C-alpha positions as CSV (number, residue, x, y, z in Angstrom):
1,M,-16.6,-10.8,8.1
2,T,-17.3,-7.1,8.7
3,E,-18.0,-5.2,5.8
4,P,-16.8,-2.0,5.0
5,I,-18.4,2.0,5.3
6,S,-18.7,3.0,1.8
7,P,-16.3,1.8,-0.6
8,P,-15.1,4.3,-3.3
9,D,-16.8,4.5,-6.7
10,L,-13.7,4.3,-9.0
11,S,-16.2,4.4,-12.3
12,S,-15.1,7.2,-13.3
13,R,-11.6,6.7,-12.2
14,P,-10.7,4.3,-14.5
15,Y,-6.8,4.0,-14.2
16,D,-5.5,0.8,-12.7
17,L,-1.9,-0.6,-12.3
18,V,-0.6,-4.1,-10.9
19,V,2.5,-4.6,-9.9
20,E,4.2,-8.2,-8.5
21,C,7.5,-8.9,-7.1
22,H,9.0,-12.0,-5.4
23,V,9.8,-10.9,-1.4
24,P,12.5,-13.1,0.6
25,A,10.7,-14.0,3.4
26,P,7.1,-15.5,4.2
27,P,4.1,-14.2,3.8
28,S,3.2,-13.4,7.5
29,A,6.7,-11.4,7.6
30,V,5.4,-9.6,4.5
31,Y,2.3,-8.5,6.2
32,H,4.3,-7.6,9.3
33,L,6.1,-4.9,7.5
34,W,2.5,-3.4,6.2
35,T,0.8,-3.6,9.3
36,D,3.2,-3.3,12.3
37,R,6.4,-1.9,10.4
38,F,5.4,-0.2,7.4
39,D,7.4,2.6,9.2
40,R,10.8,0.6,8.6
41,W,10.5,0.7,4.9
42,F,8.0,3.7,3.5
43,A,6.3,5.8,5.9
44,E,8.9,8.5,7.8
45,P,9.2,6.9,11.3
46,G,6.9,8.2,14.1
47,A,5.2,9.8,12.0
48,M,2.4,6.8,11.6
49,V,-0.9,5.2,12.8
50,L,-1.8,2.1,11.3
51,T,-3.9,-0.2,13.3
52,P,-5.3,-2.9,10.6
53,D,-8.7,-3.3,10.9
54,V,-11.2,-2.6,8.2
55,N,-13.2,0.7,8.7
56,A,-10.2,1.7,10.7
57,P,-8.2,4.9,9.5
58,Y,-4.6,5.7,9.0
59,F,-2.6,8.2,8.9
60,F,1.5,8.8,7.8
61,E,3.7,11.0,6.4
62,T,6.5,10.8,3.7
63,V,9.2,13.2,3.1
64,H,10.2,13.6,-0.2
65,N,13.1,15.9,-1.3
66,G,12.2,18.0,1.4
67,Q,9.2,18.2,1.4
68,R,6.2,16.4,4.2
69,H,3.4,14.4,2.2
70,P,0.1,13.0,4.7
71,H,-1.4,10.3,3.6
72,Y,-4.7,8.9,4.8
73,G,-7.2,6.7,4.8
74,R,-9.3,3.2,5.8
75,F,-8.8,-0.3,5.5
76,L,-11.6,-1.5,3.2
77,R,-10.7,-5.8,3.6
78,V,-8.2,-7.2,6.2
79,E,-7.2,-11.6,6.3
80,P,-3.7,-11.5,7.6
81,D,-1.3,-13.5,6.3
82,R,-3.2,-13.0,2.9
83,Y,-4.5,-9.7,1.7
84,L,-5.0,-6.2,2.7
85,E,-7.3,-3.7,0.4
86,L,-6.8,-0.1,1.7
87,T,-8.4,3.2,0.5
88,W,-5.6,5.4,0.0
89,L,-5.4,9.8,-0.2
90,N,-2.3,12.3,-0.8
91,E,-3.0,15.6,-2.6
92,A,0.7,15.0,-4.2
93,G,0.1,11.7,-5.1
94,T,-3.4,10.8,-6.0
95,R,-4.4,14.9,-6.7
96,G,-6.8,14.6,-3.8
97,H,-8.7,11.5,-5.2
98,E,-9.8,8.7,-3.5
99,T,-7.6,5.6,-4.3
100,V,-8.1,1.8,-3.4
101,L,-4.7,-0.3,-3.2
102,S,-4.5,-4.2,-2.9
103,V,-2.1,-5.9,-1.7
104,A,-1.9,-10.1,-2.3
105,L,0.5,-12.6,-0.7
106,A,1.0,-16.4,-1.6
107,P,3.1,-18.0,-0.8
108,D,6.7,-19.5,-3.5
109,G,8.9,-21.4,-2.1
110,N,10.1,-19.5,0.8
111,G,8.9,-16.4,0.2
112,T,6.5,-14.6,-1.2
113,V,5.3,-14.0,-4.3
114,L,3.6,-10.3,-4.0
115,R,0.8,-8.3,-6.5
116,L,-0.1,-5.0,-5.6
117,T,-3.1,-4.1,-7.4
118,H,-3.9,0.2,-7.3
119,R,-6.8,1.6,-8.9
120,G,-8.7,4.8,-9.4
121,F,-6.4,7.4,-10.7
122,A,-8.3,9.4,-12.7
123,D,-6.0,9.6,-15.5
124,A,-3.0,7.8,-17.3
125,R,0.2,9.6,-16.1
126,T,-0.6,10.1,-12.4
127,R,-1.0,6.1,-12.5
128,D,2.5,5.6,-14.5
129,E,3.4,7.8,-12.3
130,H,2.3,5.6,-9.5
131,E,3.6,2.3,-11.1
132,A,7.2,3.2,-11.4
133,A,6.9,4.3,-7.8
134,W,5.4,1.4,-6.6
135,R,7.8,-0.7,-8.8
136,K,11.3,1.4,-7.3
137,L,9.5,1.2,-3.2
138,L,9.3,-2.6,-3.5
139,A,12.5,-3.4,-4.6
140,E,14.4,-1.0,-3.3
141,R,12.7,-0.4,0.1
142,L,10.8,-4.1,0.8
143,V,12.8,-6.4,-0.1
144,P,15.8,-5.2,2.0
145,A,13.9,-4.1,4.7
146,V,12.6,-7.8,4.7
147,R,16.2,-9.1,5.2
148,D,16.5,-6.8,8.0
149,Q,14.0,-8.0,10.0
């Protein structure tokens, strides 16, 4: 297995979050939405460069209230249909800090339990804002995108 280059040191940024949800699709379909079809539910269509390989950089942007929000990072761990771990950095959301996002996928009946962990926030307010945003995005955008595949 390829080892990531310079995983970020999060020791001075101890605020983490965990969000779980049930997705009505198999892990392979959910993984596909996080990799090949991320711009179907999260990133702006046509504004994404993403190849899920360890150490591969990615870029995408979102638009919120008319404002462009570039996101950058690199993949730290990739296990197709099971697990993704990547650094996550953007000026507005993470306040310029390199955080770490993990997405674990486990089969559950006819669907998938998705466990999202986001680590390395500098303060509780930023963590809490991200927790609310992730809950909303997963429920209102990811789950409907699974149904539209």
